[in-house]
N, C-alpha and C positions, 0 to 999 in steps of 0.2 A: 726226672720226675719220680722214678722208682726210689732213687737214693733219698730224695726229699721226703717221700712218703714213709720210708722206714724211720727217718729221723723224727717225723711227727708222731709215729706210733710209739717210739721210745719215750717221747715227752708225755704222751697220753698215759703210758703205763706208770711213769714216775708220779704223775699227779692224780692217779686213780685211787679208788677206795674199794675195800672189800664189800661184799654184798651185805655183811652184817653191820656196815657203817663204820667199823673200826679202821684205824690207820694201818696201812701195810708196812710193817716194820722192816720188811725185806727191801724196801725202796732205798735204803741207804740213809735213813735219818728218822728223827722222831718228830719232825715238823707236822703240824696238823694241816688239813686242807685249807683252813682259814688263813694260813701263812701265805697262800698264793692269791693274787688278785683275781684270778679266774681259773677255774678248774676245767674248762672246756674251750676248745678252739673254734673260731668261726669257720663256716664252711669253706670260705676262700683260703683260710690258713691251713686247714687240715685236709684239703682236697676232698671235702664231702664226708669225712669221717665224723660220726656223732658219738658223744660220750654221755648223753642224757639217757638214763635207764628208763625213765617214764616214757619217753618217746619210743624206745625199743619195745616196751610192753604193749603200747598202743598199736605198733605195727604188727606184732605177733597176733594180737586179738583181731586185727583187721584181715588176717589171712595173708600176710606178706609172704611172698615166695622165698624170701631170704631165710635160710636156716641157720646162719651164723653171722656174727657181726663182720662187717667189711674189713676191719683191721686184721682179721685172722686169715684173709685170703692171700694166696701167693700172688705177688704183683705180676709175675710173668704169665701165670694162668689167667688172671683177670684181664690182662691186656689182650692175650690171644683170644679169649672168649669174646671180648668186645669187638676185636678186629674181624673175626669170622662172622659175627652176627651182623655187623654193618655191611660186610661184603656180600653176605647172602641176601641182605635186604636190598641190594642193588644200589648202594649209596656211592658207587664209583671209587672205592678204595683201590689204589693202584699198587703195583709191586714196589719193592724196595728200590730197585734200580731205576724204575721209571720216575719215582719220586725224587731220587737223587739227581737224575738228569734234569728234571724240572727246576729244582732248586739251583743247580749249577748254571742252567740257561739264564735264569734271572740275574745271576752274578756276572755271567759272561757279557751280557749286553750293557754292563756298567763299568767295564774295564777302562781305566784311564792311567796316564803316566803318574807314577808315584815318586820316582827319583831318577835323576840323570847322574850317572857316575862318571866323573871326569878323571883324567890322569894319564891317558895315552896320547902318543904323538903320531899315530897311524891308524889304519883301519883295524877294527877289533874283529878278529876272525873266530873267536871262541869265547863262550861264557858257560860256566858250570858252577852250580851251587855245591858247597861242601855237604858232607853227609848230615851234619847236624842242622843244616839250613841257615846257619847264622852268617855265613860269609859267601861271597861270590868271587870266583876265580875267572880272570879274563886274560887272554893272550892277544898280541897285536903285531902289526908290521914293524913296530919299534923294537922288537926282539925282547920285550919285557913282559913279565907276568905280574898282574896286580891282584891283591886280595882286598876286597871291600867289605865294610860293614854296610850292607845294602839298605838297612833300615835308616841309617843316619846319612848315608852317602859318603862317608869318610873312607879314604884309601888307607888301609892299615899297613900294608906291606907292598913294596915294589921289589921284585926279583930281577936283578941284572943277570940274565942267563948267558950261556955260552953260544946261543944260537946266532948264526950269521945270516939267517933268512927269516922270512915271516913265520910267526908261530901260528900253527893251524889248530892245535888242540892242547889243552892243559887241564888236568883234573887231579883231585886228591886220591892217593892210594887208599885201598880199603883197609890195610893192616896198620896204618900209621897216620895220625892226624897231621903230622909235621912233614910229610913227604908229598911232593907233587911231581907227576910225570908230564912231559911235554914232547911235542914233535913239531916239525916245521919244514920250510922250503929248502933248508940246507941238507935234508936227508937224515938228520940226527934225531935220536930218541934220547932224552935226558931225564935224569931224576934230580930233584932239588930238595935239599934238607933245610928246614927252617930252624934256626938256632938263635941264641942270644936275643930273645925278645922278638923273633920273627924276621931277623935280617938273614940275608942269604948272599954270601960272597961266592966268587968263582970257584974257590977250592971246596965249596960245599955242594958243587954240582958234579954229577957223574954222568958221563956219556955211556949209555947202556948198549947202544947198537946203531947201525947205519943202514940206510937204503941208498941205492944208486940214483934216486930221484926224489921228488918231493914226497913227504909223508903226510897224508891227509888226516887219518883218524887213528885213535886208540880205543881199545875195548877191554875193560877190566873183567877178569873172570869172576862171576858172582859167587862161586863156591870156594875157589882158591884165592885168598886175598893177596898172595905174594906173586901172582902171575898176571900177565896181560898180553894183548896182541897189538901189533901195529901193522898198517897197510900203506903201500906207497905206489907211486907211478911206475916203479920198476916191476910191477906185477908179482910182488913177493909179500907174504905175510910172515912176520917174525913173531916168535914167542919169547917172553922174558921171564926170568926168575930174579926178583930183587934181593933174595937172600944171598945169592952168589954173584949177582950182577952179570949173569950169563944170558946170552941170546942165541937163538938158532932159527933156521928157516923152518916154518911149519907147513906152508903151502906155496906152491908156484901156481898162480892163477892163470890158467890156460884157456884159450878159446877153442873153437872147433878145429882150427888149423894147427893146434898145438903151439900157438904163439902166446907169449905173455900178454896179459891185458892190464893196463893201468887200473889200479884199484882206488876207488873214492871212499868206500865205506866198509866197516866191519862192525858186527854187532853180535853179542852172545844171546842165545835163546834163553830167556829167563825160566822157562819150564823144563829145560833139559838137564838140570843139575850141573850146569857148566860144561856139558859134553859137546854141544853143538854151537856153531856160529855161522852167520850168513855173510857173504861177500857180494859186492857189486862194484862195477867199474865202467869202463869204456865200451860196453856193449849192453844189450837190453835184457840180459839174463841175471836172475838171482840164483846164486849157488850156495847150498848149505853143506857144510863139512862137519864131520864127526871126528873128535880127537882120537877115537879108537881105530879109525881107518885112514889116518893121514899118510901112512906109508904108501898107500896106493895112489895118492895124489888125485883122487877122483871125488867129486861131490856125491853125497848120498841123496841129495835132492837138487833139482834144477827146474826152474819154471820162469815163465814170463807172461805178460799180458797179451791178449789176443789183438788188441787194437794199436799197439805201439808200432810206429813206423821204423823202417830201417834207417839207421843213422842216429836215432835217439839212444841215449845212454843214461844210466842211473847215477845220480849225484849223492844220494843219501838213503839209508835204511833206518828203520826203527821198529823194535818189537813192542807190543803192548803187554800188559800184565796177563792177558789171556792167550798169548802165543800168536796173535795176528801180526802180520808184517806189512809195514808201509814202505813203498818205494816211490821216490820222486824222480821223474825222468826229465832230462833236459829237452827243451823244445816240445814238451808234451805235458802230461798231467801227473797227478798222484794216484797210485793204485793201491788198493788194500787187498793183500793176499790172505785168505783164511788160514787157519792153522792146518798144516799138512802133516800127514804121515805119523809115524810112531818111532820107537827106538829100533825098529827093524831096519836093516840096511837095504836100501833100494837104489843101487847105483845105476845111473844112466850113462851109457857109453858116450864119450866125447869124440870118438873117431867117426867122422862123417865125410862123405865125398864132397858134399856141397856145403859151403861155408855157412849159409843161412838156414840149413836144415838142422834145427836145434833138437837135441835129445832131451827135451824139456816138457814138463807139464804145462800146456798152454791153457791159461785160465780165461774164460769168456764171461762167466757170471760172477762179476766182482764189482766192488764199489769204486767209482772214479770221482776224484775231486778236482773241479775246474774253477777257473776264475783268476788264478794268480799267473805270474809270468816267470818262467825259469829258463833263461837263455844265456845270460851274460856271465854268471859266476856259479860257484858250487853252492847250491841251496841246501839247507837242512830241512828236515821234516820231523815232526814228533807227535806223539799222542798227548792229550791234555785233558785235565779234569780228574775228579776223584775216582772215577772208574774207567779212565781212558775212553770216555765217551765222545771226545772231540778230537779233531785233527788240526794241527797248526803248521803253517809254513810261511817263509819269507817270500818276497817277490821283487822283481826288477823295478817295480813302481815304488818300492819303499814301504809298502803296506804289509802288515801282518794279517794273514787270512786265517780264519778259524771256521771249520765246517762241522756239521753234525756227522759223526762217524756212520750212523745208520742210514741216513737218507741223502747224504752229501750236499745238503743245503748250506749255503754260505750264511753263517750266523753273525759274524763280526769281521770287520776289516778296519784297522786303525793305522794311521801313518806313523811308522816307527823309525824311519830313516829318511834323510833328505834325498838320498840317491838309491841305493840298493840294500835291501834287508836280507841277510844270509842266515843268521843264527837265531833260534828260539829255544829257550830252556825253561821247562816248568820247575817250580819249586818242589823239593822232595816231600814236604809235609803240608804246606799251605797250598792246597790243590788248585786254587784259582789265582796264583801269583806267577808271573812270567818275567823272564829276563830276555832281552833282545839285543842284537848288535849287527852291524853291517859296515858300510863304507864310512860312516861317521866315526870320528875319533873318540867315541864314548860308548857306553852301554846304558841301557834304560831298564827300569823296573816298572811293571804294570800290575795294578791291583784293582779289584772291583769296588772302588770307593766313591764313584760318582753318584750323585743323587738322582740322576736321570739317565736315560739310555744314551750311550755314546756311539751307537751304530750309525755310520754316516748316511745322510739322506740320499746321497748320490752313489750308494753302493752298487746299484745296477749299472750305472754309467762307468764306474771303475772296472767292473767285471767285463763289460762289453769292450772297453778300450783295450784291456789286456788280451781278450780273445782276438780282436782285430790285429793286434801286433803279432800275436802268435801265428795267425794265418798268413800274414804278410811275409814274415821271416826275412831272410836276405841280409841280416846284419853281418858285419865282417867276422865277428867272432863265431857266429852260428855257422858261417861258411867254413871257417877253419876247423870247427869241431866236427863237421860232417866229413871233411877231407881226411882228418886224422882217423876218424872211425873207419873210413873206407880203406886206408892204408894198413891199419892194424888187422883188419878182418878180411882183406882181399875181396871186398865186395864193391859193387857200384852203388852210388847214392845219387839222389837228385839234388842239384845245386842251382843257384840263380846265375843266368848268363848276363852278358853285358846289357841286354835290353830288358832285363827284369823277368824273363821267362824262366821256366824250370826245365833243365836239361840234365842228361846223364853226365856225371863227372868225367868218365872216361872219354865220352864224345867231346866234351868241352875242351879238355886239355889236349887231346890228340888233334883236334881241328883248329886250335888256336895257334896262329903262326908265332906269336911271341914265346909261347911255351915250347913249341916244336923246335925253335932255334936255341932254346936253353937260356933265354933271357928272362929275368924276373918281371913281374907285372909292375906297371907304373902305379905308384901309391897315390892315395887321395890327397896327401899333403904336399904334392908337387915335386917330390924327389924321386930318385930311381934306385934307391938302395934295397927295394923289395919289401920293406916293412909297410904295413898298412897305414899306420898313423904314428908319427913321432910327437904328436901334440899332447896336451894335458889328459885327454881321454885315454890314450895308450898308457901313459904313466899311471893313471888311476887304476886301470884294469890290471897292470902288472902287480899292483899292491893288493889285489883282491884274490881271495881264495876261490 
């Protein structure tokens, strides 16, 4: 509006006349006013600016409060004056951020599927927009990386990587538009160079480093475009320099018993100038490390939520643009940690006699987001919206859940996968555009293009069903997760016994004759090889991150 007002003023000046009635020769021509069909603009065209001198004289004689014509007012000053006048008059003018949230909420309730991107032959475990926002990168169990024009749905490039296992993350490097880094279940971190019109052969892939277990996440350094981190189930964080293709161990992720903890997520703090990053894995603690103190192998901050039960662990972290930190827990909920600390080093000792006595800041007054189900796979979580005012997560029920960050209300839940939804990725520039993926062999784009609300009418029933499933527990993979957690941390956890009750894990296995004799449990599929399920469900879960 301001730009348009300035344009209209320019037109008014060019078509104006001097007070003596002569043409203004400085206007760039000798044309007379009669050469123009009209020398004044209508109120609708000029935003209320008048150019009729007679009317101006009448206003002055009537004692108008205006001392100068409106065209000479500074637009910003005029807007600010009007804004404060209306606010002081009690007209309900809201702050910028509240107005932004209101507009975003209207768009949020109209999200619908815009495109389905085909081209993979396995579960899609990662989706990531390029920096310019024009392409979407995806990685899959088929060991391939696809680049899509997400607006048209066309697959522009398919990279035949050297990965021998499921690809868990792939994203564009900050320093080069033609380079992509990836990690996967084979424990390798690879860099792929796009050449010859976007093709990538095996000799254009470089293996940068290795882990001794699956590698779940990468995190690019927001300040140094040539470096990034990787984390894996071996409890190690590696740092890489793509200028030299070197890698080295940055952190050994240790629990209170000085044992390595499998790591599920790593994220740089966007407000720390690339100095800090957060880690989370197979325990319930978030640990923040500082590059300046890595030699001490101790976190500078460590905290957890007050209500998280023993046996629950973190599957994903995400920082907001304000420095807040989201953590999604398996068999539990999503918690929002406020921005903690400063650049001062505040190391908490990790040497404790009791395993579950955590040297951490325990947060009790924090926002908790409920309604989804995170039990069977490694779920992602992210902030969403133009000001990170929403929280989004996948669910075992296949829905994408979106909450209001401030009051934790479920605002939207749409079915984004036939089985389980794992990944949600916001667009870097179009703030209300999402990409999702899960066990389906495709990824999907969502935009607020619906003409009506797409919030499901049975939203309450969907939430209640998930809550009942979470309370019931007892799934075979949930049991396995709890046992793994107990073994890693030397703690006792509650599991389900043969009658469906809740008992101590140590009591169950010590009192069960089958395990006391060293024989494996009989599996539900009728064999005795000790695996829980050899059927399609087990094969499906092996392919899920």
